[in-house]
C-alpha positions as MATLAB code, in Angstrom:
seq = 'MWTAGPSSSNGLVAPLEEDPSLGSVAALSLQPGEQTIDSIGMTADPTLAAFQRRHGRPIAEAPGERPVLAGPAGAAAAYRRAAWEQVGGLEEALVAYMEDFDLALRLRCAGWRTTAATAAAGIHLGSATYGHRSPWQRRQGGFARAFMLRRYGVLKRRIGVRALATEVLVVAGDVALSRDLMALRGRIEGWRAARGAARMPWPPAQAIERGIGFRASLDLRRGVYSRVPN';
ca = [
      56.931   13.065   11.567;
      54.470    9.896   11.763;
      55.126    6.718   12.549;
      52.771    3.714   12.185;
      53.106   -0.518   12.399;
      52.450   -2.583    9.625;
      48.907   -2.872    9.851;
      48.320    0.651    9.995;
      49.859    0.852    6.414;
      47.939   -2.309    4.936;
      44.251   -0.955    6.405;
      45.491    2.986    4.568;
      45.961    0.570    1.193;
      42.826   -1.505    1.536;
      40.384    0.914    0.202;
      42.479    2.057   -2.774;
      42.320   -1.949   -3.931;
      38.670   -2.015   -3.279;
      37.528    1.133   -5.296;
      39.197    1.972   -8.404;
      37.512    5.405   -8.879;
      39.663    6.304   -5.557;
      42.693    8.615   -5.862;
      43.536    8.750   -2.615;
      42.952    7.749    1.042;
      43.696    9.685    4.285;
      45.058    7.803    7.189;
      44.165    8.802   11.449;
      46.514   10.948   12.798;
      47.197   11.010   16.684;
      48.515   13.345   18.867;
      51.040   11.799   21.434;
      49.203   10.022   24.017;
      46.759    8.458   21.424;
      43.624   10.067   22.967;
      43.547   13.101   20.640;
      43.150   13.126   17.063;
      45.752   15.252   15.082;
      43.371   14.925   11.916;
      41.686   13.016    9.483;
      42.947   14.087    6.009;
      42.096   17.755    5.784;
      39.085   19.983    4.624;
      39.060   22.872    3.123;
      36.516   26.494    3.592;
      35.152   28.001    0.822;
      38.077   30.425    0.197;
      40.307   27.460    0.153;
      42.058   27.415    3.240;
      42.865   24.084    4.725;
      42.541   22.439    8.042;
      43.451   19.854    9.686;
      40.061   17.884    9.985;
      38.816   17.486   13.064;
      41.800   18.187   14.767;
      41.517   18.147   18.912;
      38.398   15.551   18.799;
      38.551   12.758   20.964;
      39.593    9.442   19.413;
      36.012    8.103   19.777;
      34.812   11.033   17.179;
      37.279    9.741   14.475;
      34.293    7.973   11.952;
      31.896   10.483   10.565;
      31.662   12.352    7.336;
      32.045   16.193    8.885;
      33.723   18.151    8.208;
      34.085   17.480    4.288;
      36.986   15.809    3.679;
      39.388   17.066    0.175;
      42.150   14.898    0.462;
      44.344   13.387    3.146;
      47.470   15.065    5.121;
      51.035   14.586    3.066;
      52.688   13.077    6.613;
      49.661   10.160    6.582;
      48.405    8.945    3.356;
      47.826    6.906    0.289;
      48.043    7.853   -3.459;
      47.507    5.952   -6.104;
      49.877    5.617   -9.242;
      48.188    6.593  -11.545;
      46.486    9.418   -9.882;
      49.403   10.895   -8.733;
      51.210   10.365  -12.732;
      47.948   11.925  -14.161;
      47.993   15.164  -12.133;
      51.788   15.278  -11.411;
      52.344   14.686   -8.489;
      53.748   17.338   -5.790;
      53.951   21.372   -6.529;
      58.008   21.608   -5.924;
      57.375   25.352   -5.560;
      55.518   24.520   -2.512;
      58.508   23.193   -0.360;
      56.808   22.542    2.993;
      52.815   23.217    3.456;
      49.848   22.863    1.815;
      51.895   20.984   -1.382;
      49.370   18.033    0.139;
      46.434   20.202   -0.065;
      47.617   21.419   -3.674;
      47.763   17.633   -4.809;
      44.748   17.269   -3.088;
      42.493   19.490   -5.302;
      44.209   18.592   -8.630;
      43.083   14.749   -7.572;
      39.223   15.951   -7.291;
      39.797   18.036  -10.139;
      40.819   15.361  -12.154;
      37.740   13.809  -11.017;
      39.484   11.338   -8.411;
      37.866   10.074   -5.074;
      38.999   10.546   -2.039;
      38.116    8.373    1.700;
      39.364    8.416    5.157;
      40.234    4.815    6.219;
      39.739    5.149   10.493;
      41.435    1.984   10.652;
      45.046    3.246    9.672;
      46.218    4.990   12.709;
      49.792    6.618   13.861;
      51.320    9.088   15.826;
      51.672   12.730   14.613;
      54.774   14.894   16.125;
      53.343   17.754   14.467;
      56.157   20.883   13.758;
      58.932   18.220   15.251;
      61.166   19.645   12.362;
      60.539   23.386   11.876;
      59.511   24.317   15.269;
      55.860   25.868   16.212;
      55.547   29.122   14.389;
      59.638   29.804   14.162;
      59.944   32.307   11.867;
      60.686   29.976    8.885;
      57.570   28.161    9.081;
      55.379   31.283    9.143;
      57.666   32.739    6.149;
      56.786   29.503    4.652;
      53.295   28.779    5.588;
      52.118   32.545    4.453;
      54.075   31.977    0.781;
      52.218   28.671    0.501;
      48.367   29.935    1.396;
      49.135   33.039   -1.495;
      50.774   30.377   -3.637;
      47.090   28.917   -3.854;
      45.171   31.877   -4.124;
      46.469   32.903   -6.824;
      47.021   29.075   -8.933;
      43.061   28.681   -8.149;
      42.214   32.215   -8.717;
      40.437   32.859   -5.168;
      40.382   36.108   -5.244;
      38.826   37.097   -8.613;
      35.735   35.228   -7.556;
      32.657   36.230   -5.425;
      34.558   34.606   -2.266;
      37.313   36.773   -2.836;
      36.659   39.588   -0.538;
      35.757   37.385    2.390;
      39.071   35.847    1.101;
      41.315   38.939    1.666;
      39.555   40.027    4.569;
      40.433   37.131    6.360;
      44.480   36.882    5.002;
      44.455   41.091    6.004;
      43.029   39.914    9.736;
      45.639   36.910    9.825;
      48.730   38.817    8.846;
      47.515   42.129   11.229;
      47.582   39.076   14.050;
      50.797   37.525   13.416;
      52.527   40.839   13.115;
      51.133   41.435   16.532;
      51.716   38.398   18.024;
      54.736   37.957   16.509;
      56.701   41.409   16.261;
      57.966   40.287   12.643;
      56.701   40.951    8.594;
      57.511   37.129    7.838;
      54.010   36.109    7.275;
      53.429   39.215    5.240;
      56.696   38.826    3.322;
      55.786   34.681    2.498;
      52.796   36.252    1.178;
      54.103   38.782   -1.444;
      56.899   35.881   -2.679;
      54.063   33.132   -2.126;
      51.766   35.269   -4.963;
      55.157   36.178   -7.113;
      55.808   32.767   -7.381;
      52.809   31.486   -8.475;
      52.782   34.070  -11.399;
      54.576   30.950  -13.716;
      52.083   28.229  -12.091;
      49.705   26.286  -13.929;
      46.312   28.032  -13.209;
      43.986   25.633  -11.684;
      40.142   24.963  -12.198;
      37.869   25.528   -9.301;
      37.459   22.593   -7.150;
      34.420   20.019   -6.994;
      31.541   21.223   -4.604;
      32.118   18.222   -2.821;
      35.292   19.239   -1.807;
      34.764   22.043   -0.516;
      33.416   22.348    3.172;
      30.623   25.311    2.772;
      29.228   25.098    6.726;
      33.048   26.714    7.281;
      31.932   30.329    7.838;
      34.009   33.525    8.279;
      34.339   33.343   11.984;
      34.916   30.155   12.111;
      37.550   30.281    9.352;
      39.325   32.516   12.128;
      38.466   30.278   14.874;
      40.372   27.562   12.978;
      43.079   29.452   12.447;
      44.093   30.256   16.007;
      43.131   26.901   16.854;
      39.579   26.378   17.827;
      38.057   23.842   16.193;
      34.491   24.532   18.306;
      32.599   26.086   15.159;
      33.945   23.196   12.687;
      30.725   21.275   11.881;
      29.739   17.609   13.242;
];
């Protein structure tokens, strides 16, 4: 859930009016209390794992180019209609997670640029709909991750070994913590679902944050953001 006033909405659209090369704009999402950043769009590590950009930082640190902005988070975004229609909008196979990230990557692959509008701010109530770490949420998160791995051919690239090792550790950790197989089940389902999905080219280098290494990526999965480049 995301709430914002009229001025934020206007500020979110303004960059699209000023720059015709922009296909999307990310807003500044704040955590309740309005002092801490929830996200300013999304960033992607070299395995195409998506993370909330600048999550957990003080609001004063909202401006800045790092980590690299891959695209907006769907809860707080503006899209140019021509760009949206060119790439076909959201992927319907992705029900609740990473559909915005997949759209962001497809827009970047199509040549559209993105930017952040920190003046456009709202409050994001994270996990308010599905519940934090609920079985359904973890299953859908796993589904989306495996779908993306297959759709973009991550495991066929040199980075594939790292991606596979990360997923093994993440699933093992989830099993130990939650005492169920929802994370694994979701990944199996997502991998199978991606069989019939259109394959996508690798995103341009400017859409990926190379500074997020293997250990930093694991830290981000645990909600630790101190290792993300400033």
